[in-house]
Every structure is written in C-alpha cells, then in structure tokens.
C-alpha positions in Angstrom: 0.0 0.0 0.0 2.8 2.4 0.9 4.5 1.7 -2.5 1.2 2.7 -4.3 1.0 5.9 -2.4 4.7 6.8 -3.2 4.1 6.0 -6.9 1.0 8.2 -6.8 2.9 11.1 -5.3 5.8 10.7 -7.8 3.4 10.6 -10.7 1.6 13.7 -9.5 4.9 15.6 -9.0 6.0 14.7 -12.6 2.6 15.7 -14.0 2.6 19.1 -12.2 6.3 19.7 -13.0 5.8 18.8 -16.7 3.0 21.4 -17.1 4.9 24.2 -15.4 7.7 24.5 -18.0 5.5 25.7 -20.9 5.6 29.4 -21.8 2.6 31.7 -21.1 0.3 31.9 -24.2 -0.1 35.7 -23.9 3.1 37.5 -25.0 4.4 40.0 -22.5 5.5 43.0 -24.6 6.8 45.7 -22.2 9.2 48.5 -22.8 11.3 50.7 -20.5 10.5 54.3 -19.9 13.3 55.6 -22.1 13.1 57.9 -25.1 14.2 56.3 -28.4 14.7 58.5 -31.4 12.8 61.3 -29.8 9.7 59.2 -29.1 8.7 58.6 -25.5 8.2 54.9 -24.6 5.8 53.8 -22.0 5.7 50.7 -19.7 2.2 49.7 -21.0 1.9 46.3 -22.5 1.4 46.2 -26.3 -1.2 43.5 -26.9 -2.4 44.8 -30.2 -2.7 42.1 -32.9 0.2 41.7 -35.2 0.6 40.3 -38.7 3.4 39.6 -41.2 3.8 41.1 -44.6 6.4 40.3 -47.2 8.0 41.2 -50.5 10.4 39.0 -52.6 14.0 39.8 -51.8 15.0 40.0 -55.5 17.2 36.9 -55.6 17.0 34.6 -58.6 18.2 31.1 -59.1 21.9 30.4 -60.2 23.1 33.4 -58.2 21.4 35.9 -60.5 19.4 38.9 -59.2 20.3 41.3 -56.5 19.3 40.6 -52.9 17.5 43.6 -51.3 18.6 43.9 -47.6 16.0 43.8 -44.9 17.0 47.3 -43.7 16.7 48.7 -47.2 13.3 47.2 -47.8 12.1 48.2 -44.3 12.5 51.8 -45.4 9.7 51.3 -47.9 7.3 50.8 -44.9 7.1 54.6 -44.4 5.0 55.5 -41.4 4.5 51.8 -40.3 6.2 50.5 -37.2 8.1 47.3 -37.8 8.4 45.0 -34.8 10.6 42.3 -36.4 12.2 41.5 -39.8 13.6 38.3 -41.2 14.4 36.6 -44.5 12.3 33.5 -45.1 11.7 31.1 -48.0 8.0 30.5 -48.8 8.5 26.8 -49.1 6.7 26.5 -52.4 7.9 24.2 -55.2 9.6 26.1 -58.0 10.9 25.2 -61.5 14.6 24.8 -61.4 15.7 27.3 -64.0 18.3 30.0 -63.9 16.8 33.5 -63.7 13.6 32.4 -61.9 12.8 33.5 -58.3 14.3 31.6 -55.4 11.2 32.0 -53.2 13.2 34.0 -50.6 11.2 36.9 -49.1 11.8 39.7 -46.7 9.1 39.3 -44.0 8.1 42.1 -41.6 6.0 41.9 -38.4 3.6 44.9 -38.2 0.5 45.9 -36.4 -2.7 44.5 -38.0 -4.1 48.0 -38.3 -1.2 48.8 -40.7 -2.1 46.1 -43.2 -3.9 48.3 -45.7 -1.1 50.9 -45.9 1.4 48.1 -46.4 -0.7 46.5 -49.1 -0.8 49.8 -50.9 3.0 49.9 -50.8 3.2 46.6 -52.7 3.6 44.2 -49.8 1.5 41.1 -49.4 0.2 39.3 -46.3 2.4 36.4 -45.2 0.3 33.3 -44.7 3.1 30.7 -44.4 4.5 29.0 -41.2 
C-alpha cells in the first residue's frame, strides 16, 4: 500500500512539473520608460494584434538577381512600425531554371491596423508558417 502511495505522489509531481515549464500563451511585450529616437516609450503592454507582410527579396536562381537587404526594404514601410524582420523562404515548389525567383522573401511583423497601408506599398500578407 505504501508503495502505491509513493508511486501516486511521484506521478503527481511529474505531472505538475511537466505542465509548469510551458511558456505563457499571452506575450508580455513591455518597454522601458526611455526615449528612443525622440519618441517617449511607456511601460504599458502592447497586446495589439500583429501580422506579417512580405516582398520577394530579389534573388534569382543560379546566383542571379540582386538581394535587397532587410534594412533597405524596411525603409519602404514609411510610417509603419516594424516589430521584427527576417528573410524566409516561402517553401513552395519552383521550377529549377536560372533566372527564376528563389522564393526567398523579406518578412516584416507589423500591427494588424497597418495592413492596408502596407498592401498599398506593394507588400502582401504572409500566410506561411
């Protein structure tokens, strides 16, 4: 009987411990009270919905084409705050032919409210991942 109680307590401890190592589902986005580039920053949490937009980075197969840097393309998003930027492949199958697109894209995380202005600037909504 004592063995069953010990097994029960050990199982319960593993179950509770296993559940406690997962991250919280709500992102905690806080900033310090500093001033960055002349803009005051608050300590309030930013829980506004965010989306990803993209544009092809200009690379072509067989080393052709000119890659457009993330920082260069980010400048096209005039008046839109960019939270993150990365270069990603869209994962789609492509014909293997020199001079055709590689599928590499510059992907930017922006506030959902800025989707329409980004679309007008030639970006598209990223639906991969």
